[in-house]
C-alpha positions in Angstrom: -5.5 58.6 119.7 -7.5 56.6 122.2 -4.3 55.6 124.0 -2.9 59.1 124.5 -3.1 58.5 128.2 -0.2 56.0 127.8 2.1 58.8 126.5 4.3 60.1 129.3 5.0 63.8 129.7 8.4 65.2 130.3 8.0 65.5 134.0 7.5 61.8 134.4 10.8 61.0 132.6 13.0 61.9 135.6 13.2 62.9 139.2 14.5 66.3 140.2 16.3 67.1 143.4 15.2 70.6 144.7 18.4 72.5 145.7 16.2 74.8 147.9 15.9 72.1 150.5 19.6 72.5 151.4 20.1 75.3 153.9 23.7 76.1 153.3 25.8 78.4 151.1 28.4 75.7 150.4 29.2 72.3 151.9 32.0 74.1 153.8 29.3 75.2 156.3 28.2 71.6 157.0 29.2 69.7 160.2 31.4 66.5 159.9 29.7 63.4 158.7 29.0 60.9 161.5 28.2 57.3 160.8 27.4 55.5 157.6 24.8 56.5 155.1 21.9 54.3 154.3 23.2 51.0 155.8 21.1 50.6 158.9 20.7 46.9 158.5 24.4 46.3 158.1 25.2 48.7 161.0 22.9 46.8 163.3 24.6 43.5 162.4 28.0 44.9 162.9 27.0 46.4 166.3 25.7 42.9 167.3 28.8 41.1 166.1 31.2 43.4 167.9 29.2 43.2 171.1 29.0 39.4 171.5 32.0 37.8 173.0 31.7 34.2 171.6 34.7 33.3 169.3 32.4 32.0 166.6 30.6 35.3 166.1 33.1 36.8 163.7 31.7 39.2 161.1 31.5 38.7 157.3 30.7 42.0 155.6 29.3 41.4 152.1 28.4 43.9 149.5 29.4 45.3 146.2 32.8 47.1 146.0 32.4 50.8 146.5 29.5 50.6 149.0 31.7 51.8 151.9 32.3 48.4 153.4 36.0 48.9 154.2 35.8 52.6 155.2 32.8 52.0 157.4 34.1 49.1 159.4 37.5 50.8 159.8 35.8 53.9 161.2 33.6 51.9 163.5 36.4 49.8 164.8 38.7 52.8 165.3 36.0 54.5 167.5 35.3 51.3 169.4 38.9 50.4 169.9 39.6 53.7 171.7 37.2 52.7 174.4 38.9 49.4 175.1 42.1 48.6 177.1 45.4 48.3 175.4 46.3 44.6 175.3 49.4 43.1 176.8 52.9 42.9 175.3 54.3 39.5 174.3 57.9 38.5 174.5 59.7 35.2 173.5 62.6 33.9 175.6 65.0 31.0 175.2 63.9 27.5 176.0 66.6 26.2 178.4 65.3 22.6 178.2 66.1 21.7 174.6 66.2 25.0 172.8 63.5 24.2 170.3 60.4 25.4 172.1 60.7 29.1 172.9 58.3 30.2 175.6 56.5 33.5 175.8 56.2 36.1 178.7 53.1 38.2 178.8 53.5 41.8 180.3 51.2 44.8 180.6 51.4 47.2 177.6 54.6 49.2 177.6 56.5 46.9 180.0 57.6 44.6 177.2 60.0 47.2 175.7 61.1 48.2 179.2 61.8 44.5 180.0 63.7 44.1 176.8 65.9 47.2 177.5 66.6 45.9 181.1 67.6 42.5 179.8 69.8 44.1 177.1 71.6 46.1 179.7 71.9 43.0 181.9 73.4 41.0 179.1 75.9 43.8 178.4 77.0 43.8 182.0 77.2 40.0 182.1 79.4 40.1 178.9 81.7 42.6 180.5 81.9 41.4 184.1 81.7 37.6 184.1 84.9 37.0 182.0 86.7 39.4 184.3 86.0 37.0 187.2 88.5 34.5 185.8 91.2 37.2 185.6 90.7 38.6 189.1 93.3 38.4 191.9 90.7 36.9 194.3 89.8 34.1 191.8 93.5 33.2 191.4 94.0 33.2 195.2 91.0 31.0 195.8 92.1 28.7 193.0 95.7 28.5 194.3 94.5 27.9 197.8 92.5 24.9 196.7 95.3 23.6 194.6 97.8 24.1 197.5 95.6 22.3 200.0 95.1 19.3 197.8 98.8 19.3 196.8 99.7 19.0 200.5 97.5 16.0 200.9 99.0 14.5 197.7 102.5 15.2 199.0 101.9 13.7 202.4 100.6 10.4 200.9 103.7 9.9 198.9 106.0 10.9 201.7 104.4 8.2 203.9 104.7 5.7 201.0 108.4 6.6 200.5 109.2 6.1 204.2 107.5 2.8 204.3 109.3 1.7 201.1 112.7 2.7 202.6 111.9 0.7 205.8 111.2 -2.3 203.6 114.2 -1.9 201.4 112.6 -0.3 198.4 112.6 3.1 196.7 110.1 4.8 194.4 111.3 5.7 190.9 109.3 7.6 188.2 109.4 6.1 184.7 107.5 6.7 181.5 104.9 4.2 182.5 104.5 5.7 186.0 105.8 5.0 189.6 107.8 1.8 190.1 109.0 0.1 193.3 112.7 -0.9 193.0 114.6 -3.0 195.7 117.6 -1.3 197.3 120.7 -2.8 198.9 123.7 -0.9 200.3 121.9 2.4 199.3 121.7 1.5 195.6 119.0 -0.1 193.5 119.4 -3.8 192.7 120.0 -4.6 189.1 118.3 -7.6 187.4 121.5 -9.6 187.6 121.9 -8.9 191.3 118.3 -9.9 191.9 118.9 -13.2 190.0 122.0 -13.9 192.2 119.9 -13.7 195.4 119.0 -16.9 197.1 115.5 -18.3 196.9 114.7 -17.3 200.5 115.9 -13.7 199.9 114.0 -13.4 196.6 110.8 -14.8 198.2 111.1 -12.4 201.1 111.8 -9.5 198.7 108.8 -10.4 196.5 106.5 -10.6 199.5 107.6 -7.2 200.8 107.3 -5.8 197.2 103.8 -7.2 196.8 102.7 -5.5 200.0 104.2 -2.2 199.0 102.6 -2.5 195.5 99.2 -2.9 197.1 99.9 0.1 199.2 101.1 2.0 196.1 97.9 1.3 194.3 95.9 2.5 197.3 97.9 5.7 197.3 97.4 6.2 193.6 93.6 5.8 194.0 93.7 8.3 196.8 95.6 10.7 194.6 93.1 10.5 191.9 90.3 11.0 194.4 92.1 14.1 195.8 92.5 15.4 192.2 88.8 14.9 191.6 88.0 16.6 194.9 90.2 19.5 193.9 88.4 19.9 190.6 85.0 19.8 192.3 86.2 22.2 194.9 87.5 24.5 192.1 84.2 24.2 190.2 82.2 24.9 193.3 84.4 27.9 194.1 84.0 29.1 190.5 80.2 28.8 190.8 80.3 30.7 194.1 82.4 33.4 192.5 80.3 33.7 189.3 77.1 33.6 191.4 78.4 36.3 193.6 79.5 38.3 190.6 76.1 38.1 188.8 73.7 38.1 191.7 73.9 41.8 192.2 73.2 42.2 188.5 69.9 40.3 188.8 68.9 41.6 192.2 67.5 44.9 191.0 65.6 43.3 188.1 64.1 40.6 190.3 62.9 43.2 192.7 61.5 45.3 189.9 59.6 42.4 188.4 58.6 40.8 191.7 54.9 40.8 190.7 55.5 38.9 187.5 56.3 35.2 188.4 57.1 34.3 184.8 59.9 36.9 184.7 61.4 35.6 188.0 61.2 32.1 186.6 63.1 33.2 183.5 65.8 35.0 185.6 66.2 31.8 187.7 66.7 29.8 184.5 69.2 32.2 183.2 71.3 32.0 186.4 71.1 28.3 186.5 72.2 28.1 182.8 75.1 30.5 183.4 76.4 28.4 186.3 76.1 25.3 184.1 78.2 27.0 181.3 81.2 28.2 183.3 83.7 26.5 181.0 82.1 28.2 178.0 82.2 31.5 179.7 86.0 31.5 180.1 87.8 34.0 177.8 89.1 32.3 174.7 92.9 32.1 174.6 93.2 30.6 171.2 94.1 32.6 168.0 91.4 34.3 166.0 91.2 33.0 162.4 89.8 35.5 159.9 89.0 34.7 156.3 88.5 37.5 153.9 84.8 38.1 152.9 83.5 35.6 155.4 81.8 36.6 158.7 83.2 34.2 161.3 81.2 33.3 164.4 82.0 35.3 167.5 84.9 33.9 169.6 84.6 33.9 173.4 81.6 33.7 175.8 78.2 34.4 174.3 75.2 35.6 176.4 72.8 36.0 173.5 70.5 33.2 174.7 69.5 35.4 177.6 68.2 38.2 175.4 64.4 38.9 175.0 62.6 38.9 171.7 60.0 41.7 172.0 57.4 39.9 169.9 54.5 42.3 170.1 54.9 45.8 171.4 51.7 47.7 172.2 53.2 50.7 174.0 52.2 53.2 171.2 48.5 52.1 171.2 45.8 54.3 172.6 43.3 51.4 172.8 42.7 48.0 171.3 44.6 47.3 168.0 42.8 47.5 164.6 44.9 45.7 162.0 44.0 45.6 158.3 46.2 43.0 156.5 46.1 43.8 152.8 48.3 40.9 151.8 47.1 37.9 153.9 49.8 35.4 153.0 50.4 32.6 155.5 53.4 34.2 157.0 51.9 37.7 157.1 49.0 36.3 159.0 50.5 33.8 161.4 54.1 34.9 161.8 57.4 33.5 160.6 60.7 32.1 161.8 63.5 33.9 159.9 67.0 32.5 159.1 70.4 33.9 158.4 73.1 32.2 156.3 76.4 31.5 158.2 79.1 29.4 156.6 76.6 28.1 154.0 74.1 27.0 156.6 70.7 28.5 157.5 70.8 29.4 161.2 67.9 30.6 163.4 67.0 31.2 167.0 64.2 32.5 169.1 65.1 36.1 168.5 64.2 35.6 164.8 60.6 34.8 165.5 58.5 37.5 163.9 54.8 38.2 164.5 51.9 38.1 162.0 48.8 40.1 161.7 46.9 37.9 164.2 49.5 38.5 166.8 49.4 42.3 166.3 45.6 42.3 166.4 45.4 40.0 169.5 43.2 41.7 172.0 41.5 43.8 169.2 40.3 43.5 165.7 41.6 42.0 162.4 40.2 43.1 159.0 40.8 40.8 156.0 39.7 40.7 152.4 38.0 37.4 151.7 39.3 37.1 148.1 42.9 37.7 149.2 42.6 35.2 151.9 41.3 32.5 149.6 43.9 33.0 146.8 46.8 32.7 149.3 47.8 29.1 150.0 47.1 27.7 153.5 45.8 31.0 154.8 42.1 30.2 155.0 42.5 26.7 156.6 45.0 28.0 159.1 42.8 30.9 160.0 40.0 28.5 160.8 42.3 26.4 163.0 43.3 29.5 164.9 39.7 30.3 165.6 38.8 26.8 166.5 41.8 26.3 168.9 41.8 29.9 170.2 45.6 30.1 169.7 48.0 31.3 167.0 50.7 28.7 166.2 53.8 29.7 164.3 54.8 26.9 161.9 57.0 26.4 158.9 54.6 25.2 156.3 57.4 24.2 154.0 58.2 21.3 156.4 55.3 19.4 154.8 57.0 19.3 151.4 60.5 18.3 152.6 61.8 14.8 152.1 64.0 15.0 155.2 62.8 16.2 158.6 65.0 19.0 160.0 65.3 20.3 163.5 63.5 23.7 163.7 62.0 26.0 166.3 58.4 25.3 167.5 57.4 28.3 169.5 54.7 27.9 172.1 51.4 29.1 170.7 50.0 32.4 171.8 46.4 32.5 173.1 44.1 34.2 170.6 41.5 36.8 171.7 40.6 38.7 168.5 37.4 39.6 166.6 38.0 38.9 162.9 36.1 40.9 160.2 36.1 39.4 156.7 35.1 41.6 153.7 33.9 40.1 150.4 31.3 40.0 147.7 27.9 38.2 148.1 29.0 35.5 145.7 32.0 34.6 147.9 29.8 34.6 151.1 27.2 32.3 149.7 29.7 29.9 148.1 31.6 29.6 151.4 28.3 29.2 153.3 27.2 26.5 151.0 30.3 24.4 150.5 32.3 25.0 153.7 30.6 23.6 156.9 33.2 25.4 159.1 32.4 28.8 157.6 29.0 29.0 159.2 30.5 28.1 162.6 33.1 30.8 162.7 31.4 33.6 160.8 28.0 33.7 162.3 27.3 37.4 161.8 26.4 38.6 158.3 26.5 42.4 157.7 24.9 43.0 154.3 25.7 46.3 152.6 23.0 47.4 150.2 24.0 49.0 146.9 21.1 51.5 147.2 19.0 53.3 149.8 15.6 55.0 149.8 15.1 58.5 148.3 14.2 60.5 151.4 14.8 64.0 152.6 17.1 62.7 155.3 19.2 60.7 152.9 19.6 63.7 150.6 20.9 65.7 153.6 23.3 62.8 154.4 24.5 63.0 150.8 25.3 66.7 151.3 27.3 65.8 154.5 29.2 63.1 152.6 30.1 65.6 149.8 31.3 68.1 152.4 33.3 65.5 154.2 35.0 64.3 151.0 35.8 67.9 150.0 37.2 68.6 153.4 39.3 65.4 153.6 40.8 65.8 150.1 41.0 69.6 150.1 38.6 69.9 147.1 36.4 72.9 146.2 33.2 72.7 148.1 29.8 72.3 146.4 26.9 74.8 146.3 23.3 73.5 146.7 22.8 73.2 143.0 25.9 71.0 142.6 24.7 68.8 145.6 21.3 68.5 144.0 22.8 67.4 140.6 25.0 64.9 142.3 22.0 63.4 144.2 20.2 63.2 140.8 23.1 61.4 139.3 23.1 59.0 142.3 19.5 58.1 141.5 20.4 57.6 137.9 23.1 55.0 139.0 20.3 53.0 140.6 17.9 53.4 137.7 15.1 54.1 140.3 13.5 57.4 141.1 12.8 56.2 144.6 16.4 55.1 145.4 19.9 56.6 145.8 23.1 54.8 145.1 25.1 53.5 148.0 28.1 53.0 145.8 30.1 56.0 147.1 33.2 55.1 145.1 31.4 56.3 142.0 30.1 59.4 143.8 33.6 60.2 145.2 35.1 60.1 141.7 32.3 62.4 140.5 33.1 64.9 143.3 36.8 64.9 142.5 36.1 65.4 138.8 33.6 68.2 139.3 36.1 70.0 141.6 38.7 69.7 138.9 36.5 71.4 136.3 35.4 74.1 138.7 39.0 74.8 139.6 40.0 74.9 136.0 37.1 77.3 135.4 38.6 79.6 138.0 35.7 79.2 140.4 35.8 79.1 144.2 33.0 76.5 144.5 31.4 73.7 142.4 28.0 74.4 140.8 25.6 72.2 138.9 27.2 72.9 135.5 30.5 71.5 136.7 28.9 68.3 137.9 27.1 68.0 134.6 30.4 68.7 132.8 32.1 65.9 134.8 29.3 63.5 133.9 29.5 64.4 130.2 33.3 64.2 130.2 33.3 60.7 131.7 30.8 59.6 129.1 33.0 61.0 126.3 36.0 59.1 127.7 34.1 55.9 127.6 31.7 55.9 124.6 34.0 55.3 121.7 32.3 52.0 120.8 28.9 53.6 121.1 29.9 56.3 118.7 31.3 53.8 116.2 28.0 51.9 116.3 26.1 55.1 115.8 28.2 56.0 112.8 27.5 52.5 111.3 23.7 53.2 111.7 24.0 56.7 110.2 25.9 55.5 107.1 23.6 52.5 106.6 26.0 49.8 107.5 23.7 48.7 110.3 20.1 48.8 109.0 17.7 50.6 111.3 14.6 52.4 110.0 13.1 55.3 111.9 10.2 56.2 109.7 7.7 54.4 107.5 5.9 51.1 108.3 6.9 47.5 107.6 5.1 44.2 108.1 6.8 41.8 110.5 9.6 44.1 111.3 10.3 46.1 114.5 13.1 47.9 116.3 14.1 46.1 119.4 16.3 47.7 122.1 19.4 46.1 123.7 22.0 47.3 126.2 25.8 46.9 125.8 27.8 46.7 128.9 31.5 47.6 128.4 33.2 47.6 131.8 32.0 50.7 133.7 30.0 52.1 130.8 26.7 50.9 129.3 24.7 52.2 126.4 21.6 51.3 124.4 21.4 50.3 120.7 18.4 49.5 118.5 18.4 46.3 116.6 16.2 45.3 113.7 14.1 42.3 114.5 12.2 40.4 111.8 9.6 37.7 111.9 8.5 35.6 108.9 5.4 33.3 109.1 4.3 30.5 106.8 2.3 27.3 106.7 3.7 24.4 108.7 3.8 22.6 112.0 7.2 23.7 113.2 6.0 26.4 115.7 8.5 29.1 116.6 11.9 28.9 115.1 14.4 31.1 117.1 17.3 31.5 114.6 19.6 32.8 117.4 18.9 29.6 119.4 19.5 27.4 116.4 22.9 28.8 115.8 23.7 28.8 119.5 23.9 32.6 119.8 20.9 32.7 122.2 21.1 32.5 126.0 18.8 30.5 128.2 16.8 33.5 129.4 16.2 34.7 125.8 15.0 31.2 124.9 12.7 31.2 127.9 11.2 34.5 126.7 10.5 33.1 123.3 8.8 30.0 124.8 6.7 32.2 127.1 5.2 34.4 124.4 4.7 31.2 122.4 2.5 30.0 125.3 0.6 33.3 125.3 0.1 33.0 121.5 -1.2 29.5 121.7 -3.6 30.2 124.6 -5.1 33.2 122.7 -5.5 31.8 119.2 -5.4 28.0 119.4 -8.4 27.2 121.5 -10.7 26.3 118.5 -8.2 25.3 115.9 -4.7 23.8 115.7 -1.8 26.1 115.0 -0.7 25.3 111.4 2.0 27.8 111.7 5.8 28.0 111.4 7.6 31.3 112.2 11.2 32.3 112.1 12.5 35.0 114.4 15.8 36.7 113.8 17.8 39.7 115.1 19.2 41.1 111.9 23.0 41.9 111.7 23.6 40.3 115.2 26.8 38.4 115.3 27.3 38.0 119.0 25.3 36.3 121.8 21.7 37.5 122.7 20.6 37.2 126.2 17.7 38.4 128.3 13.9 38.4 127.8 13.5 42.1 127.2 13.0 41.4 123.5 10.1 39.1 123.9 7.5 41.9 123.6 9.1 43.1 120.3 9.2 39.5 119.0 5.5 39.0 119.8 4.6 42.4 118.2 6.5 41.4 115.0 4.8 38.0 114.9 1.3 39.6 115.3 2.2 42.1 112.5 3.4 39.3 110.2 0.2 37.2 110.7 -2.2 40.1 110.5 -0.2 41.7 107.6 -0.5 45.0 109.3 2.7 47.1 109.1 4.5 48.3 112.2 5.6 51.9 112.5 9.4 51.9 112.3 9.8 55.1 114.2 8.7 53.4 117.4 11.1 51.0 119.2 10.0 48.5 121.8 11.4 46.9 125.0 9.8 44.8 127.6 9.2 41.2 128.5 5.8 39.4 128.3 4.2 36.7 130.4 1.8 34.0 129.2 -1.2 36.2 130.1 0.0 39.0 127.8 1.1 41.3 130.5 4.2 43.5 129.9 6.8 43.1 132.6 9.6 45.5 133.6 13.2 45.2 132.3 16.6 46.7 133.0 18.6 49.4 131.3 15.5 51.3 130.3 17.2 54.7 130.3 20.1 53.6 128.1 17.7 51.9 125.7 15.5 55.1 125.3 18.6 57.3 124.9 20.1 55.0 122.4 17.1 55.0 120.1 16.7 58.8 120.6 20.3 59.3 119.4 19.5 57.3 116.2 16.3 59.2 115.5 18.1 62.5 116.1 20.8 61.6 113.7 18.3 60.6 111.0 15.9 63.4 111.8 13.2 63.7 114.4 9.7 63.6 112.8 7.5 64.0 115.9 6.2 60.4 115.4 9.1 58.6 116.9 9.4 57.2 120.4 9.8 54.1 122.6 7.3 51.8 124.2 8.3 50.7 127.6 6.6 48.6 130.3 4.5 50.6 132.7 6.4 49.0 135.5 9.5 50.9 134.4 8.0 54.4 134.9 9.8 54.6 138.3 13.1 53.8 136.6 13.0 56.7 134.2 15.9 59.2 134.7 16.6 60.4 131.2 19.0 63.0 130.1 17.9 66.6 129.7 18.1 66.5 125.9 15.6 63.7 125.7 13.3 65.3 128.1 13.3 68.5 126.1 12.5 66.6 122.9 9.6 65.0 124.7 8.3 68.3 126.0 8.5 69.8 122.5 6.6 66.8 121.0 9.5 65.7 118.8 9.9 62.4 120.6 7.6 60.2 122.7 7.7 57.6 125.5 4.7 55.3 126.0 4.3 53.1 129.1 2.0 50.0 128.4 0.7 47.3 130.7 -0.4 44.8 128.1 0.5 43.5 124.6 -2.8 44.8 123.3 -1.9 48.4 124.3 1.5 48.1 122.6 0.3 46.7 119.3 -2.4 49.4 119.0 0.3 52.1 119.4 2.6 50.3 116.8 -0.1 49.7 114.2 -2.7 52.4 114.8 -5.4 49.7 114.8 -7.2 48.5 117.9 -6.2 45.1 119.3 -9.8 44.1 119.9 -11.4 42.1 122.7 -13.5 38.9 122.5 -17.2 39.2 122.8 -19.4 36.8 124.8 -19.3 34.2 122.0 -15.5 34.3 121.8 -15.3 36.3 118.5 -13.0 39.2 117.8 -14.3 42.5 116.4 -13.9 43.1 112.7 -10.9 45.1 111.7 -8.9 44.5 114.8 -5.4 43.1 115.0 -6.5 40.0 116.9 -9.3 39.4 114.4 -6.9 39.6 111.5 -4.5 37.2 113.2 -7.3 34.8 114.1 -8.6 34.7 110.5 -5.1 34.2 109.1 -4.5 31.3 111.4 -7.9 29.8 110.6 -7.1 30.0 106.9 -3.7 28.4 107.4 -5.3 25.5 109.4 -7.9 24.9 106.7 -5.2 24.9 104.0 -3.2 22.5 106.0 -6.2 20.2 106.5 -7.0 20.2 102.7 -3.4 19.5 101.9 -3.5 16.6 104.3 -6.5 15.1 102.6 -4.9 15.4 99.3 -1.9 13.4 100.5 -4.2 10.7 101.9 -5.9 10.2 98.5 -2.5 10.1 96.7 -1.3 7.4 99.1 -4.5 5.3 98.5 
């Protein structure tokens, strides 16, 4: 055939990795893997993002799952964090002003836990020793002394008042209503009757003297009250001195120890001031303890819990900066929470129940988040942006916004934020956020784009071997010999459908390594060879290809009509790919075209019944443009054509069938049959050039399986676009059939080359006068269209006469 040069030999159908390039016995001999394979662009971006200090230059790592995004950034951050200083510890303490705004104390790493232990011991000693002050002999002596002194003054006042009253003929008597002045005569008090029997002058004199004494009595009573107040003040002052003396030596050592931390000294001063202001509360309770079964009663007696320290963030175990990965970034997991306990039916909280979030733990280091998880958790994304904008982490109870009544709650002082945030997500999420969220581009200015493939180079093949060795070493798997490594690298290229690329989706490769190790161990081997890798690939295919086998059975028993021999006019085998989760396979589909006289143009039956996608519709319109440009320059198209995928009951999408549709149309118009043993894939442009498509390996293998089931004749094969030659990575069985001449693969660049292979007739080229050579496909099509146009013209004239 004149187009034999388009037939590909078996060597062109795949790429082989030479195992001799690997200079090791097994991957056990290889050194540890350093760095990330094939992601130079992303690594450069990450290095830049980690180096720049501005708070807006946080990093968004985008790429497909399995490309090593998470493992790479964790490894990089772990190494970088070891070179940085350990951040400070954070403690929350009681707010002595109103109790609702706990303040923080910042201490060097490791001192936070020590400070907490010191304060815990301090509180224990305060709890033990301060109540004893009020039971001590010294305290009682001081208290009695003050009471005695003021009692003497009190007694002296009344003694003077009593002497004066006696001198003026009165005596003091105590009644229920208080002290009363009673007149006296002959050493006994006057009765009311005796008082009435006195003369007017005597009564007036007695009343005058009584009035003077009453004024004096009132002055004495005022002085007595003042003395009592002075006694209470003196007692309180004495108690403060005693308590201060008792607790000063407890604070002295700690104040000396933390003399370089002003905030701690300020807290100790507030504690001592508060203790002196709460002396009445610190007295031991003398009342009875009431216990109710099953109910925890509040503690009776003095409480010193408000002086405890809440060790909020403890970094003493770190060897460098923290690296925190928050797998479940809910609002409280990210920004902290204020916990509550139920006492007597009420929710009670205090500053010791403030718990840190991931941002607090990562402060001074790095926080890694999954973008999707952040977005699906309410409030998390917006609150994260506020933290970056304000450079602080604020602990809030978000449920306050949904309450009808405002309640008093804690509002801890926000902690300053110094943290590099790394978000991991898919390209779709990145571009959606960049487009629709103006804040996103302000706070995540560094894009680290992980590619799903890398170049096929000797260096990358060696890196693949290092990766396999590292995976076997980390998971205690059987190591690979050079043939197994080479077969794994070939499978990696197959995943990319490109002979010049390797896959960067190491999740798939890691699974293959585990499965191959399993089969080698089951086979009783001490290493993995190429046959075990091949077995793992075949086993995975067998686990996933149930639907493919069912369709194959339908084709074999004639339920699905697919011809693999003979020739038919206007009928061709197109190729499609089914994608079922993690498995894809090719399937031939019969495509038919019927042409007839009319003006309707191309009728895409799939489109008419709404089973056709927009890309498929575009492909049909494109080859319609090519057809009109080639054959409708000197005559109108008096053509109507219907295009249909037979036995297709689901949606059709993609333009890879446009070549097959055009070939079937040319066959129908030229009335030249198409060889049914040849299937076609490829898209076409308006100039008649055949363009590359996807899934070429699955399509070829799918048609080969059908031909094999029905019997290989040596005339069967697949026509693919020449641009897909670099994508060929076919299975060994197909390559062997091609090498033996039982199956063929042609790579064409134009529609004319394809139609010549399908029909055995030349397509033909226009001469200088624009005419097609006799006997060519294009000449037959052109003559058929000319005849249809003339028929339509004659038919039109007949209609005009009839109307007249």
